[in-house]
C-alpha positions in Angstrom: 0.0 -15.9 -52.3 2.7 -15.8 -55.0 4.5 -18.3 -57.1 8.5 -18.2 -57.5 11.1 -20.2 -59.5 11.9 -23.4 -56.9 15.5 -23.3 -57.5 15.3 -19.7 -55.8 14.3 -20.7 -52.9 17.1 -20.4 -50.3 17.4 -22.5 -46.5 20.3 -23.1 -44.5 21.5 -26.1 -42.6 20.0 -25.0 -39.3 17.0 -26.8 -39.7 15.0 -30.5 -38.9 16.4 -33.2 -40.7 14.5 -34.4 -43.7 11.8 -37.4 -43.1 11.9 -39.6 -46.2 8.7 -41.1 -45.5 6.7 -37.7 -44.9 8.5 -36.7 -48.3 7.1 -39.6 -50.1 3.6 -39.0 -48.7 3.8 -35.3 -49.7 4.6 -36.8 -53.1 1.6 -38.9 -53.3 -0.4 -36.0 -52.2 0.9 -33.4 -54.1 0.8 -35.3 -56.7 -3.0 -36.0 -56.9 -4.3 -32.8 -55.3 -1.4 -30.5 -56.0 0.1 -28.2 -53.2 -2.7 -27.2 -51.0 -0.7 -25.5 -48.4 1.9 -23.2 -49.9 5.5 -22.7 -48.2 6.4 -19.9 -46.5 9.2 -17.4 -47.5 10.8 -13.9 -46.6 11.0 -11.3 -48.7 14.7 -12.3 -50.0 13.4 -15.8 -50.8 14.7 -17.2 -47.4 12.4 -20.6 -46.4 10.6 -19.8 -43.3 8.5 -23.0 -43.4 8.0 -25.8 -45.8 11.1 -27.8 -46.3 9.4 -31.3 -46.6 6.9 -29.7 -49.1 9.7 -28.5 -50.9 11.9 -31.3 -51.3 8.7 -33.3 -52.0 7.8 -30.5 -55.1 11.5 -30.4 -56.4 11.4 -34.4 -56.7 8.2 -34.0 -58.6 10.3 -32.0 -61.5 8.2 -28.5 -60.4 9.7 -25.5 -61.7 7.8 -23.2 -59.9 5.8 -23.2 -56.3 3.5 -21.7 -54.5 4.2 -19.7 -51.7 3.4 -16.9 -49.0 5.7 -14.3 -48.5 6.1 -12.7 -44.8 8.0 -9.6 -43.8 10.3 -9.9 -40.4 12.8 -7.2 -39.2 15.5 -9.7 -38.6 16.8 -13.1 -39.1 15.7 -14.1 -35.2 12.1 -13.2 -35.8 11.9 -15.4 -39.0 13.7 -18.3 -37.3 11.0 -17.8 -34.3 8.5 -18.2 -37.0 9.9 -20.8 -38.6 9.9 -22.8 -35.0 6.5 -21.9 -34.2 5.9 -23.7 -37.7 7.9 -27.0 -36.8 6.3 -27.0 -33.1 2.8 -27.4 -34.7 3.8 -30.4 -36.3 2.7 -34.0 -34.3 5.8 -36.0 -36.1 8.5 -34.2 -34.1 10.6 -36.6 -32.0 11.3 -35.5 -28.2 14.8 -34.6 -29.2 13.9 -32.6 -31.9 11.1 -30.7 -30.2 13.0 -30.0 -26.9 15.9 -28.5 -29.1 13.5 -26.3 -30.7 12.1 -25.5 -27.1 15.6 -24.3 -26.2 16.3 -22.1 -29.4 13.1 -20.3 -29.1 14.0 -19.6 -25.5 17.0 -18.2 -26.7 15.9 -16.2 -29.5 13.4 -14.8 -27.1 15.9 -13.6 -24.6 17.9 -11.9 -27.2 14.8 -10.3 -28.3 14.5 -9.1 -24.8 11.0 -10.9 -24.5 12.2 -13.6 -22.0 11.8 -12.9 -18.6 14.3 -13.6 -16.1 14.4 -14.8 -12.4 12.8 -12.5 -10.5 10.8 -10.5 -13.7 7.5 -9.5 -13.6 5.3 -7.5 -16.0 6.3 -4.3 -13.9 10.1 -5.0 -15.4 11.3 -2.1 -17.2 14.1 -1.5 -19.6 15.9 1.8 -19.7 13.3 3.4 -17.4 10.3 2.2 -19.4 7.7 -0.6 -19.1 8.7 -3.3 -21.4 5.3 -3.9 -23.9 4.7 -6.7 -24.0 6.1 -7.8 -20.8 8.8 -10.9 -20.7 7.4 -14.5 -20.8 8.0 -16.4 -18.0 8.7 -20.2 -18.3 5.3 -21.1 -17.5 3.8 -18.5 -20.1 6.3 -20.3 -22.9 5.6 -23.9 -21.8 1.7 -22.9 -22.2 2.7 -21.3 -25.7 4.2 -25.1 -26.8 1.5 -26.8 -25.4 2.8 -28.6 -22.1 4.0 -28.3 -18.9 6.4 -26.1 -17.0 8.4 -29.1 -15.7 8.2 -31.0 -19.2 9.6 -27.8 -20.8 12.3 -27.6 -18.5 13.0 -30.9 -18.6 13.1 -30.9 -22.6 15.6 -27.6 -22.3 17.9 -29.4 -20.2 17.8 -32.5 -22.8 18.7 -29.8 -25.6 21.1 -28.2 -23.6 22.9 -31.1 -21.7 23.5 -33.8 -24.3 26.8 -33.1 -26.5 26.7 -33.2 -30.3 28.9 -36.4 -30.4 25.7 -38.2 -28.6 23.0 -36.7 -30.1 24.6 -37.7 -33.7 24.5 -41.0 -32.2 20.9 -41.2 -30.9 19.4 -40.3 -34.6 17.1 -42.5 -35.5 17.3 -45.0 -32.2 14.3 -45.8 -30.0 16.3 -43.9 -27.3 15.6 -40.7 -29.2 11.6 -41.5 -28.6 12.0 -41.5 -24.9 12.0 -38.4 -23.1 12.9 -40.3 -19.7 15.9 -42.1 -21.6 16.8 -38.7 -23.1 17.0 -37.2 -19.5 18.8 -39.8 -18.2 21.5 -39.0 -20.5 21.6 -35.4 -20.2 22.2 -35.9 -16.7 25.1 -38.2 -17.0 28.4 -36.1 -16.7 26.6 -33.4 -14.8 29.5 -32.9 -12.5 32.1 -32.9 -15.4 29.8 -30.2 -17.5 29.6 -27.9 -14.1 33.2 -28.3 -14.1 33.7 -27.6 -17.8 31.4 -24.3 -17.7 33.4 -23.2 -14.9 36.8 -23.8 -16.3 35.4 -22.0 -19.6 34.4 -19.1 -17.8 37.4 -18.7 -15.7 39.6 -19.0 -19.5 37.6 -16.4 -20.9 38.3 -13.9 -17.8 41.8 -15.2 -18.0 42.0 -13.8 -21.7 40.0 -10.6 -20.9 42.9 -10.0 -18.4 45.7 -10.7 -20.6 46.6 -13.9 -18.8 47.3 -16.0 -21.7 49.2 -19.3 -19.7 46.1 -19.2 -17.1 43.6 -19.1 -20.0 45.4 -21.9 -21.5 45.5 -23.9 -18.3 41.8 -23.5 -18.4 41.2 -24.4 -21.4 42.8 -27.4 -21.3 40.6 -28.4 -18.1 37.3 -27.6 -19.9 38.4 -29.7 -22.6 39.2 -33.0 -20.3 35.9 -32.1 -18.3 33.7 -32.0 -21.8 35.7 -35.4 -23.1 34.6 -37.4 -19.5 31.0 -35.9 -20.0 31.0 -37.3 -23.6 32.5 -40.6 -22.4 29.8 -40.5 -19.7 26.9 -40.0 -21.6 27.9 -42.5 -24.6 28.2 -44.9 -21.7 24.4 -44.2 -20.1 23.2 -44.3 -24.3 25.0 -47.4 -24.9 23.4 -48.7 -21.2 19.8 -47.5 -22.2 20.2 -49.3 -25.6 21.2 -52.5 -23.9 18.5 -52.4 -21.7 15.7 -51.7 -24.0 16.6 -54.3 -26.3 16.8 -57.0 -23.6 13.3 -55.8 -22.7 12.1 -56.7 -26.2 14.2 -60.1 -26.2 12.8 -61.1 -22.8 9.2 -60.4 -23.9 9.8 -62.3 -27.1 11.2 -65.3 -25.2 8.0 -65.1 -22.8 5.7 -65.2 -25.3 7.3 -68.0 -27.5 7.8 -70.1 -24.2 6.0 -73.4 -24.5 2.7 -73.3 -23.3 0.5 -76.2 -22.3 -1.3 -76.0 -25.7 1.9 -76.5 -27.3 3.2 -79.6 -25.5 2.4 -81.6 -28.2 5.5 -80.1 -29.9 7.8 -82.4 -27.6 6.7 -85.3 -29.2 8.2 -84.0 -32.8 11.8 -82.9 -31.5 14.8 -85.1 -32.1 15.3 -87.6 -29.3 18.7 -87.7 -27.7 20.7 -89.2 -24.6 23.1 -86.5 -22.7 26.2 -88.3 -21.1 28.8 -86.8 -19.2 31.8 -85.8 -22.2 29.4 -85.2 -24.6 29.3 -82.0 -26.6 26.1 -80.9 -29.0 26.1 -78.0 -31.4 23.0 -75.7 -31.5 23.5 -73.7 -34.6 26.5 -72.1 -33.8 26.8 -72.3 -30.2 28.8 -75.6 -28.8 27.1 -76.8 -25.3 29.2 -79.4 -23.4 28.0 -81.7 -20.5 30.9 -82.0 -17.9 32.7 -80.2 -15.2 33.4 -76.4 -16.6 36.5 -76.3 -14.4 38.5 -79.1 -16.3 40.6 -78.7 -19.2 38.3 -80.6 -21.2 36.0 -77.8 -21.3 38.5 -74.9 -20.9 40.3 -76.2 -24.2 37.4 -75.7 -26.1 36.9 -72.1 -25.4 38.0 -69.4 -27.5 40.5 -67.2 -26.0 39.1 -64.2 -27.2 35.6 -63.9 -26.2 33.9 -60.6 -25.3 31.8 -61.7 -22.2 31.6 -64.5 -20.1 28.4 -65.0 -17.8 28.3 -66.8 -14.3 24.5 -67.4 -13.6 23.3 -67.7 -10.1 23.7 -70.8 -7.9 26.9 -72.8 -9.1 30.0 -72.9 -6.7 32.6 -70.3 -7.6 35.8 -72.1 -9.0 36.4 -70.1 -12.2 38.9 -67.3 -11.9 40.3 -68.8 -15.3 37.4 -67.0 -16.7 39.1 -63.5 -16.7 41.9 -64.8 -19.2 38.9 -66.2 -21.3 36.9 -62.6 -21.6 37.5 -59.2 -21.7 34.4 -58.9 -19.1 33.0 -61.7 -16.8 29.6 -60.8 -15.3 28.8 -62.8 -12.0 25.2 -63.0 -11.0 24.4 -63.5 -7.2 21.7 -63.1 -4.4 22.2 -60.3 -2.2 25.0 -60.2 0.0 27.0 -62.7 -1.9 29.1 -60.0 -3.7 31.4 -59.1 -1.1 32.2 -63.0 -0.2 32.5 -63.3 -3.7 34.9 -60.6 -4.1 36.9 -61.7 -0.7 37.3 -65.6 -1.9 38.4 -65.3 -5.5 41.0 -63.3 -7.6 39.0 -61.6 -10.2 39.6 -58.2 -10.8 36.2 -56.6 -9.7 34.8 -53.2 -11.1 31.6 -52.7 -10.2 27.9 -54.1 -9.2 24.7 -53.1 -9.8 21.3 -54.8 -9.1 18.6 -55.9 -11.5 15.4 -57.1 -10.5 16.6 -58.4 -7.0 19.9 -59.9 -8.6 23.3 -58.5 -7.8 25.7 -58.6 -10.5 29.2 -58.4 -10.0 31.4 -57.0 -13.3 35.2 -58.0 -13.7 37.5 -56.5 -16.0 41.3 -55.8 -16.4 40.2 -52.9 -18.0 38.8 -49.8 -16.4 34.8 -49.8 -17.4 31.9 -46.9 -16.3 29.1 -48.6 -14.3 25.6 -47.6 -15.7 24.6 -44.5 -13.8 20.6 -45.6 -13.8 18.3 -48.1 -12.5 17.8 -50.7 -14.6 14.3 -52.1 -14.7 12.9 -55.3 -15.6 12.6 -59.0 -14.2 13.7 -62.5 -15.3 17.1 -63.7 -15.8 16.7 -63.7 -19.9 16.0 -60.2 -19.5 19.3 -59.5 -17.3 21.2 -61.9 -19.6 20.3 -60.2 -22.9 21.3 -56.7 -21.0 24.6 -58.4 -20.2 25.1 -59.6 -24.1 23.9 -56.2 -25.6 26.0 -53.8 -23.5 29.3 -55.8 -22.9 29.4 -57.4 -26.6 28.7 -56.6 -30.2 27.1 -58.7 -33.0 29.5 -61.9 -34.3 31.4 -61.9 -30.7 31.8 -65.1 -28.5 30.1 -65.1 -24.9 30.9 -68.5 -22.7 29.5 -69.9 -19.8 30.4 -72.2 -17.1 26.7 -73.0 -16.4 23.2 -73.5 -18.3 20.8 -72.5 -15.9 17.6 -72.9 -17.9 18.9 -72.7 -21.1 18.5 -68.9 -21.4 21.7 -68.1 -23.0 22.0 -70.1 -26.4 18.8 -68.6 -27.0 19.6 -64.8 -26.0 23.1 -65.1 -28.0 21.2 -66.6 -31.3 18.6 -64.0 -31.5 21.3 -61.3 -30.6 23.8 -62.6 -33.2 26.4 -63.7 -30.6 28.1 -67.3 -30.6 27.8 -68.9 -27.3 30.5 -71.7 -25.7 28.7 -73.2 -22.7 28.8 -76.0 -20.3 27.4 -77.8 -17.0 28.2 -80.7 -15.4 24.3 -81.9 -14.7 23.1 -84.2 -17.9 19.5 -83.1 -16.7 20.2 -79.4 -17.1 21.9 -80.1 -20.4 19.0 -82.2 -21.5 16.7 -79.5 -20.5 18.6 -76.8 -22.3 18.9 -78.6 -25.5 15.0 -79.7 -25.3 14.3 -75.7 -24.7 16.3 -74.8 -28.0 14.7 -77.8 -29.8 11.2 -76.5 -28.6 12.2 -72.5 -29.1 13.1 -73.3 -32.8 10.0 -75.3 -33.6 7.8 -72.2 -32.6 10.0 -69.7 -34.5 
């Protein structure tokens, strides 16, 4: 073990991002016990392993730091040692771990230690048997402590998710879910293949001095990459909305009035609902009356982000497409076709959530979610729609109250809703549910 000036340690930007919590924990440990595990450097003081330890010591004001000096033939060998050190850590997120797997795989291939399809231990290079023999995918997976399938999926995630989307993923719950990352990686697969083919064709054209063809293929590749990025961003936004919707639905379910909470009903404000009356629940307007008529329509903002039409109400609401950028119509199986035949709405696509069919209408082109969305209950569906098709502070409108889900979801997710219903009993139930929910918060 040696000691070096802490300011003489070099490290490049091609490393894991610092975890501030980890650094703080190390600072407390080093302050109490000293640096138990020295950092690792090469002979030129390039950091191989220990960035968090190095950062903690710097923040503590250390001028010298203990280190182990190792010698590697080249940068690939040094980087391989650094990757192996990082893979030992348990705090890596799936995306971080996948990128290290992919980089490790590529380094071993450059070093001639990665078996190709059809290789075995008797493969030869330059007429001589390779020693040690190239490693297969199964062997590499075992080295990093996972199954061959998990290893392949990880490399697919690291290789196929575009940099712009990886940046969006940083620090999000989606970055912790391998299944979600795999769905994003597979979004735009056709466009990725088209881009790769065009990039290869462009390179071949340049090699053959066909500059016009090279320029054409380069443009095609850029267009395909842009479409791939767009599809992956849409997948990320949809998955984020789905995750938030599930959390919201669980919270609403937990806060539902149980038999032991029925005494709260006696404590809430007493009121009487009549046709033509309106109520303000915090920032949310609830109207009792025909939501097709002028009285309701005049109350609506003309720039709402989203309109939600709950199931089982007669359709007389073509006007919604002029009030909201997107209209989501919830219907039972088989009804969407009839709905599209009878209405004048600009239908874009439909998808199914928990047995409920959802028609999405908009004057603008929209990307359909390219993965299945799995959760039950109207609260979850409403939360997903609000999350996916609007932003905090946006307006959400609805011509029906259902069981009062929309005002509660909008309050939770920082949207403002304008909602109505022609049935005084449903309005009463919705307001009562709001009061009970507020009382339990």
